[in-house]
N, C-alpha and C positions, 0 to 999 in steps of 0.2 A: 504494500500500500504506500502510495507516495506521501510526501510530507505535507500535503495540503489537508489531510484528513483532520477533522475536529470531532468533538464530542457532541452528541445530541441525545435526546429522548430518554427521559425516565418513564418507566411504566407507571404513570399516575393512576392507571386503572386499578391497581391493587391499593387497597386502603393503607397498606404499610409502605407505600412507595417511598424509597429513600435513595439517596445518591451517594454511593461510596466514592465517586470520582470528585465530589466537592470535598476538599480536604480542609478541615477546620484546624488551624494551628494557632500557636500562641507567641506572643512577644512580651517583652517587659512592660509593666504598666506605665501608662503615660500620666503625667501630672502637669496639666496645662491650665492657665488662667481661663476663667469662664469665657472671656471675650475670644480667646484663641480657639476654644472648643467649638464654638459655632462656625468659625472660619474653616476649621478642619473638616467638620461635618459637611459643610457646603461644598468644599473642594472635592471631597470623596464622592458626593452625589453627582457631581458633574463628570467625573472621569471614570466611574466604575458602575457596574450593573447594580440595580436595586434588588434587594432580597424581598421576595414576596412573602405572603403569609404562610405558604406551604414550604418555605425554605429553599425554593429553587430560584434560579437567576432569572431576572427579567432581561432577556437579551434583545430587546427591541432597540437598544442603543449599542454603540460600538463598545467592544470590550478590549482593553489593552492586554498585552502579553502577561504582565504582572499585576496582580490585584491584591490589595490589602485593605479589607473592610474591617474596621475595628469596632468592637462592641464589648461592653463589660456586663457581666452577670455573675452572680455568686456560684460557687461550686463548679468551677471549670466551664461554665456554660456562657456563651458569648453572643451568639447570633440571635438578636431579638426578633420576635415575629413581625414587628412592624418595620424592621430594617433600620431602626434608629441606632445612634452611637452614643455611648456613655463612656467617659474617660475618667471616672472616679477610681480611687484606689481600691484594690481587692487583694485578699490574701494570696490568691493564685495569679499567675501571669495572665494578662489580657489576651484573648484570642483574636486572631484575624484570619481571614480566608486567603490562603496563599494558593494561587491558581495559575501557575505558569502555563499550563496546558489545558486545564479542566474547564475554564469558563468560555467554552466555545459558543459561537452564536448559532442558534438554530431554532426558529419558531417557538421560542420560549419554553421548550421542552428538552429534557435530557434523558439519555439512556441509563439504565443500570447495568451492572455486571451480574452474571450468574455465579452461584457457589458450586463450582465443579470440584472443589477440594472437600473431601468428606470431613465433617466435624468429628474428630477423633476424641470425644470426651468420655467421661466415666460411664455414662449411660450407653453409649455406643459400644464400648468395650465389654460391658456386661452382656449386651445382646450377642456379640461375637462369641463370647465364651459359652453362652447358652446354646448357640447354634451347633457348636462342636459336640455338645453333650446329647442333644436330641435329634441329630441328623437333619437339622433344619436347613443346613447348607445344601444338602443334596436335593431336598424338595424345592428350594429356591432356584437352583439351576434348572430343574425340570420345568418349573413354572415359567422361568425366563424364556426357555425354548418355545413353550406353548404360546406365550404372548407374541413372539415373533411370527409364529404360524398364523395366529389370529389377525395380526396386522396385515399379512399378505392377503388373507382371504377378504377382509373388509375393504382394503384398498382396491382390490380387483372388482368387487361388487359395485363400489361407487363409480369406478371407471366404466364398467359396463353400462350402468344407468345413464351416465353422462353421454356416452357414445351412442347409445340407442336413441335417446331423445334428440340429439343433434342430427343424427342420420334421418330420422323420420321427419323432423321439422324442415330440414334442408331439402329433402325430397319433395315435400309439399310445396315449398317456396319456388324451387326452380322448375317444377312441372307447371305451376301456375304461370310463371313468367314466360316459359316457352309457349304455352297455349296463348297467352296474351300477345306475344310477338307474332305468332303465326296468324292470329285472327285480325291483326291490325296492320299488316304489311300493305302499303298502298300499291294497287295493281297498276294504276296510271295516275296522271295528275288530277283526274276528276273522280276516280273510283277508288274504293278500298278504304281502309281505316287510317288512323293517325298514330304514328309511332310514339307520339308524346304520351299516350295513355299507358303503354307498358313501362315507359321510362318513369312516369309518376308512381306507378305501382311498385316498381323496383325500389325507388327511394322510400316509399312508405313502408314496404316490407323490410327495409334495412334500418331505418331510423327508429321504428317502434321497439324492436328488441334491444337495439343499442341503447336507447333512452331508458328502458327498464333496467338493463344491467348496470349502466352508469349511475343511475339514481340509487340503486341498492348499494353499490360500492361506495358512493360518495356520502350518502346520508345514513347508512346503517353500519357499515364496517369498512372504513377506508383502508385498512391494512390489507385487504384482499385485492387491491389494485396491482396490476402487472402479473407476472408469472408466479411470484412468491419465492423463487429460488434465491435471490439475494437476501431475503429476510431469513429463510431457513439456514443459509450459509452463515449469516451473522449470529443466529441463535446457537449454532453448533460451535462457533468461535468463542462463545461465552458472553454474548450481548443479549440482554433481556429485551426482546422486541415486544412492544405492547400488543396484547391480544392476538398473538400470532397463532396460538394453538387452542382456540376456543371452538366450541361446537357451532356457535353462530358464524364464526369465520368460515368454517367448512360449508355451511349451508349457503352463505352468500357467494362464496367462491364457486361452488358447483352451479348455482343458477346463473351467476355472472358469466362464466365461461360458455355456458349454453347460449345465452342471449348474444354474446359477442360473436361467436362463430356463426350462428344462424343469421345474425345481422350482416355478415359479410365483411367484417373488419379483417385487416391483414394480420392475422394471428392464428394461433393454434391452441389446442386443448392439452397439449402434452406437458408444457411447463407447469400449469396449475395442478396437474396430477401429482407432482412432486410435493407441492405444498399440502395437498389433500392427504397424501400418505403420511406426512409429518403430523398433521392434526390427528389423524386416526391413531397413530402410534402414541402420541402424548395422552390421548383420552383413554385408550384401552389399558395402558400400562399403569395408570393411577388407580383404577378400580373405583372411581367415583366421578361425579359430574358436579363441578362447582356452579355451572350455569343453571342446572335444574335442582341444585342443593340436594343431591342424592348420593349417598355413600353406600356402595355395595359391600363394603368391608372385605374386599379381596385385594390382593397385590399390595398390601400395606408396606411391605419391605422395600418397595421401589419408589417411595414417595420422597424423592430428593432430586436435585438438579443433576447429580452425577449419573444416576440410573436413567432418568428421563432423557438425558442427552443421547445415550446409546440407543434407546428405543426410537427416538426421533430420526436418528440416522438410518435405522432399519426401515422406518416408514418412508423416508425419502428414496431409498433404494427400491422399495416395493412400488412406489409411484412411477419411477423410471421404467421398471420392468413392465408394469401394466400399460404404460404409455407406448412403449416401443416393442413389447414382446421380446425383450432382451434381458434375461436374468443376469447373464454375465456382465453385460453393459451396465445394468443398474447397479450392481455391486461396485464396479470400477468407477462409475460416475460418482457414487457417494464418497468414495475414497479420494478420487482425484480432484473433484471440484467442491464437494460439500464439507467433508470432515476436516476438523482440525486436530482431533484426537482419535486414535484407534489402536487396536491390538489384534492379535491373532484370533482370539475367540470372537471378537466383534465381527471380523471378516466372515467367519463361518455363519454367524447368525444373520447378518445382512444378506448373505447369499441364499440362505434358506427362505427368508422372507421374500426375496426376489423370485425364487423358483416357484414358491407357492402362489404368489401373485400372478405370475405369468400363466401357470397351469390353470388356476381358477378362471382367469379371464378367457383363456383358450376354450375351456369347456362351455362357459356360458354363451359367448358370442358365436361359437361354432353351432351350438344348439339353436340359437336365435336365427342364424342365417341358413339353417338346414344342412349343415355340413356334417357328415358322418365320420370323417377322418380327422376331425379336430385340427384343422390346418389354419384357423384364424388366429394369428399369433398375437396381435396387439392393436391398440388404437391407431397407431401410426403404421399402417400396413402398406408398404410400398410395392408389394407384389414380387413375384419371382421372375427372373429373367428366363426367357425361353431357352436360350443357349448359354453355356458357361462363358463368362467374360474372360477374355484372354488379352494379353498385351505383348508387344514387342519391346525389346530393350531400348531401341532407338526412340520409343515413346516416353521414356523416363524424363528427358529434358522438357518435353511438352507438359508432363504432369507437374514438374517443378515450376514451369512458367504459370500453370494454373494456380499453384500455391502462391506464387508472387502476386498474381492478379487478385486472388481471394484475400490475401493479407492486406493489400492496398485498399481494396473496396471495403473490407471489414473495418480497417482503421478509420477510413473516411465515414463509414456508417456509424461507428461508435462516437466519433467526434461530433457529427451532426446531431445525433440523438442526444448526446450530453448537452449540447448548446440549446436544443429545443426544450429539453426538460428543465434546464435552468431558467429559460425564458418563461415556461409554464409556472414554475415555482414562484417567480417574482411577480409576473403580471396577471396570472389567473389564479388568485388565491380564493376566490369565492366558490362556494359549492355549486351554485346554479351555473356559474361560468364553466366549471369543469364538465358538467353534464352537457351544456351547449357545445362545448368544444368537441366532445365525442360525437355528437350528432353532426356537427359541421364536417369532421373528418369523414364520417360515413357518407355524407352527401357528396363530398368532393371525390371520394373513391368511386361511387356509383357513376358520377358524371364523367369521370375520366374513362371508366370502363365502357360506358355507353358511347362515348366519342370514338373510342377505338373500334368498337363493333360497327358503328355507322359509317365511318370514313375509310377504314381499311378493307379492301375487297380481297378476301382470302377464302376462296371456296375450295372444298376438297370433296372427292366422291365418298358417298356413304359406304361403310363396310370396311374401309381401311383403318379406321380409328375407332377404338372402343369407347366412343363418346356416350355418356349416359343420357344427356338431353340435347340431341342435335337440333340446332336452329337453322332453318333454311334462309330466312330473311330475304336478301336480294339474289341468292344463288339459284341456279337452275334446278330442275327436278333431279332427284337422287344425288343431290349435293348438300353439304352443310357448311355453315360459317365457322371456320376454324378459330377465329377470334372469340366468338361467342362461346365456343367449347372451352376456352381457357377460363372464362369468367363465370359461366353458369354451373358451377359446382364448388365444392369446398376446396380450400387451398391444399388440403392433403390429397384429394383426388387429382388436382392439377399437377402436383409433384409426381404422382404415380403415372399420369399420362405422359409427362415429359421424359420419364425413364423408359416407358414401354411403347410409346407411339412409334409406328414404323417410319423409316426415312421418308422425307417429303410431306410430312403431315402439316407443316407450317411454312409460311414464307419467312424470309430473313427479316423483312420489315416488321412482321407481326411479333417475332420474338424480341427484336431490338426494342420496340416500343413497350412491349410487356415488361421487359427487364427494367427499363427506365422508370416506368410508372410504378411498378410494384416496389422497386427500391425506395422510391420517395415515400410511398404510402406506408410501407413497413417501418421506415424510420420515423415517420410522424405518428404512427399508431402506438408504438411501444413507449409507454409513459403516460398514456391516457388513463383516466380513472375508470378502467374496465379490467376485468379478469381475462388476461390473454397471455399466451406464451410467445416467445420469439423464435423458437426452433423452426417451426413450419415456414413462416415467411422468409427467413434467411435461407433455408434449404431450397425454397421455391425460386428465389432470385438466383441462387447459385446454379440450380438445374437449368434455368432459362438461359443464362449467359454461357453455361457449359455446352448446352446443345447448340446455341447460336454459333459459338466458335467452331464446333464440329461442322456445321453447315457451311461456314465461310471457308474452312480448310478444304472441304469436299468440292466447293465451287472453284477453288483455285487448283486443286489437284484431284480431278474426277477419277483418276485411275487408282487412287489410294483405297485399299480394301480394309485397312485397319480402322477407318474413321466410323466407328459405330456411334450413332448419336446418343443412345441410351447410356453407353459407357462414359462418354464425356459429360453427359448430364450428371451422372453420379459423381465423377471427379470434381465437377464444378460445384455441386452441392457440398461436398466434403470440404473443398477449399474455402468456400464462402463461410461455412459454419466454423471452420478453424480460424478464419480471420476475425469473426465476430465474437465467438465464444471462447476461443483460445484453449480448447481442449484437444487432446491428441489420442491417447490410448483408448479411453472410454468411448469417444466419439467414433473412432474407427471400428470398434467392436459393435457398437450400436448399429452403424450402417451395414455392417456385414450380417448381423442377425436379422435386421428388418428387410433386407433384400435377398438374403440367401446366397450371396456370392461366395465363390470358393475361397479357401484360405490363401490360395496363391495370389489372389487380387488384394490381399492385405498390404502388400508392399507398395503398390501405387497409391492406395488410400493414405497410408501413413506418410509417404513422401509429400503428398499434397498438403496434408494436415500440418506436418511439422514445418514445412516451408511457410505456409500461411501464418502459423503462430509466430515464427521467428520474425517475419516481415512486420506483422501487426504489432508485436511487442516493441519494435523499434520506434513506434509512434505513440502508442497509448496502451491502456490495459483492456482486458476483456469487458464485455458488456455488463456482466454481473458485478465486477469490481467497479466499473464506472458508475453504476446505479448506487452502489454502496458509498462511493465517493461523493456523489451529488447529494445524497441524504446525510452525509457527514457521520456515518456510523463508525464508532471507535473500534474498528477491526484491528487485530494484531496479526501482522504479516508473519511469514515463516522466519524471516531474519530481521534483526534490529535495523533501524534506519541508520544511514551513514552518519547522521548528525550526532548519534550517541556514542560513536566509537571514540575511545580515549577518555570517556567520562567515568566517574565513580558514583556510588550510591549517594554520596553527599550532594552531588550536582542535581539530582532529580527528585530526591525524597522531599516530603513535606514534614516539617518539624517546627516546634514540638507538637505532640499529638495528645488529644484528649484520652486520658487513661482512666480506668476504673480499678479500684482496689479489689483484691480477692474477696475480702469481706467488707462490703461497703454499705452505705446508707441507701435504703430504698428511695428516700426522698431525693437524694442526689441523682440516682439513676433516672428517676422520673423526670427531673429537670433537664438532664442531659438529652434524653430522648425527645422531650417536648420542644426544646429550643435549638436543636440541630438535626440534620437529616442524614447523618452518616450511618453507614451500615456495619462497621466493625470497630471495636474498641479494644486496645491492648489491656490485658489484665496484669496488674503488678502487685508485688508485695515488698516487704522491707521498705515501707514508705515512712519518711520522717514527717510527721504532722499531716498536712494536706498537700504536700508537694508530690502529687501523684506522678507527675511527669519525670520525677527523679527515681522512681522505684525500679526494682528489678523485674524483668519480664518473666511471667510464669504461664502465659497463655493468651488467648484471644476469645472474645465473646461477640456474637452477632447481635444486631439490633432486633431481629425477629425473635431470638431466644429471650432477650431481656423483656420484650413486650409480653411474651407468653408467661414469663416468670411473674411479672406484675399482675397480669390478668388472673392468673390462678393462685395468687398470693402464696408463692413458694418462698416464704420467709423463714429465717432461722428460728424465730420465736414460736412458730406453729409447725415445726419440722415433723413432729410425731404424727401429725394428721396426714400430710401429703407424701412423705417419703416412701412408704410401702407401695403406693399406687403409681408413682412417677417412673416412667420409662422413656426410652427414646421415642416411643410411639406417641407420647404426649405432645411432642413437637411436630411429628409427621402428620398428625391429624389435621392441623391447620394449614398444611402445605397445599397449594402454592400461594394462596391469597392470605398472606399473614395479616393479622389485625393491625390497625393503626394505633399509635399512642393516644389518639383522641378517644379510642374506645376504653381507655383505662381511666377510671375515676380518680380525681385528685386524692392524694394520700394524706388528707388532713388528720385522720384518726390514726394513721400508721406512720407518723412522721419519725418515730424513733425505731422503726423496724429496720432490720438489716437483711442483706442477701449474701449468702455464701455461694460464690460462683465455682467452687471446686468441683461440684458435680456436673456442671453444665458447660464450662468453658473447654475449648480445644487446648489440651495440654501440650500439643506438639505443633504449634504454628511454624510455618516456614520463615526462618530468620536468616538475614545476611548481615555482613559487617559493613559499616559505613564506608570502608575503603575498597570494597569489592567492585569490579568493573561492571559497567552497565550491560555489555553484551552477554556476559555470563549470567547476570541477574535476569535479563530478558528471556534467555533460553530456559531457565528454571521456571520463571513465572508462566511462560506459555506452555511448556511441556506438562506442567502439573495443573493447568487450568485454574490458576489462583485468582482470587478476588482482592486479597490483601497480602502484602508481604512486609514483615516488620524489619526494620533496620536497627541494629543494636551496636553498642560500642564494646570494647574489650571487657567491660565489667557486666555485660548482659543487661545494661540499662537501655531503655528505649531512646533511640536517637532520631527516629523518623518512621514514616510509613510510605509504602509505594503501592499504588493501584494502577489499573489499566490506563488511567488518565495520564500518568507520567511517562508512558511510552508512546503517546500520540503526539507527534511533534506538530506544533502550531506555527 
């Protein structure tokens, strides 16, 4: 990820929404005259973001690289809810928000991180020991496999439903349009119908479903916009994306992709299936529904971010497998493009989920289409080539040139799409405007298609092309309009036609104009507030220009026998996909599985893909990474940024840090949680007085744990009541929507109560020395999926804290 990335989006959807990237730190107390106090406060308000009532930054104004918002409050608490500043003396150092990288500007919202590091506290250790005694570990492993199988089955059933509905509605739409065109073709200047009528019908049948889908996405669940792959990729990287795995998200995503594809937008249903699989995996693995407030009391052992992450990865793989009928490709896609953490066992489980998903979809769709041999492989069915595809070795330079072309076109596509999306984000912020924009793009697409059909005279004899809805228009009897054949079907069917149509099925002008028009339409469509994927339109553009180049070469060298148009359409699609998506291994396997080509043709595919990726990477990143960059998601790349090389922990950590004593006042903990929004607090002992920041580190406690402790009154004074019944499940039961501190009543009557964190805190937090180098720290942080990393000195005293924010260079 390049160094322009910033932080965004806290999941305020959860009532316990907090921001561990906002680091609250301390500095020595100020003692200013009253007159200077007002000046300082006024100056701060001019140059720094205001703190809202929920503790997040108001980023509607510019934020400088370094921020120091001072505030004074008792008991180590500093950020006042009204954002005001007080500079009176206090027994503890006054806190200020140090945010070299964390106060990024983005729509007044910020992301949270996920807790992929297991909280290894005493309760968790007790559970582990119990599992060894009663063979619970064996049962858990068996249940884990069962969940992956259920994920594959449910994802396939959802994919089948979406595919059948799209196919039936598209069939009705294009049959009606064909009939309307046939009945309104003017026979002469004075006789016959008016072609304006089918044109108006086409616009109406396009904008109505598009308007419905865009309205649902915009007003009900905005997170369902796009394919969902960038959001799933961010989630698996450790970023908590708001509302990404909700049941309502799945419902809106499914209906949205149906309406968008039926409406004729330049997109496909394959990308959203990956998001749908992730939602299914997250829902099944938790054994409860927070949307319907229903707990089935199963799979309780998997209710944490670490376990949920692995299931979501399996769901993404099952979604790819269902979309393309490619179980091996689904597993490779999840590892190459989506996953940030994996192991050998996870590879096997994702493969099982992919195989089960592909097998289930094969059975259901084969039965639906009346096939007895179960040959319907996936939603993206490109058909099998009649003859095995072969190549000569002198064609390899041509395939490399295809890769160069795909890389250049893909880089240009990504750049134009990024500029368009930034324009949308800035100038189309209104919800109604987003819906109107989707309708406008739909109208423009229909108008451009109708213009091509009307003005390009490309007639072909019937029978040579397996066209589903042949339109005669101005052609002679027993002929059909080849331009209309490209538009009067779904984009997936058009890709299949370009692969398998016999030579001479299109004019050079037809494919040239179609490539140009669809290139622009696909670039303008991806980023609308609709549920659509980018795989199909990109493959369609590549297949079109690949077949076009084959036709041009055949026109120049008519004696060349190796110029098979379908073969070059496949290479063009692969090169264009490689230039836009920047995937290689998984993409080549997916194309091989969807077309059934021989393994010997893997070499030309991988040459085109790798060349396209290399060329495209010279200009910009892939489309999914570009979307992540536009949305300023704090993704951690595989390697630390060059700006951090040569630095130590002292240079990036935030310090001093709010700490909590191992046995501390409940009132103090309540005040800390109420007046700051941070998610992790170091636990210290050997504290002299109230100088908590000078204590020795003995663990770390999470905000969610502290709120549960206060809600359930787990105090030392009434320990004999709750201790026998408190287990790790006490905290898992409230996952993932942890309660807010606002749900805790003021502790007026319990002001003298204390909390002993020995039972609840993580006794083994990851700690580094203040002099450790940043690249080493980054590798540890990313490999373990940490949310907080403590920085200590040689005496094991807290020196600072590092979070995801500190690795995102601003």
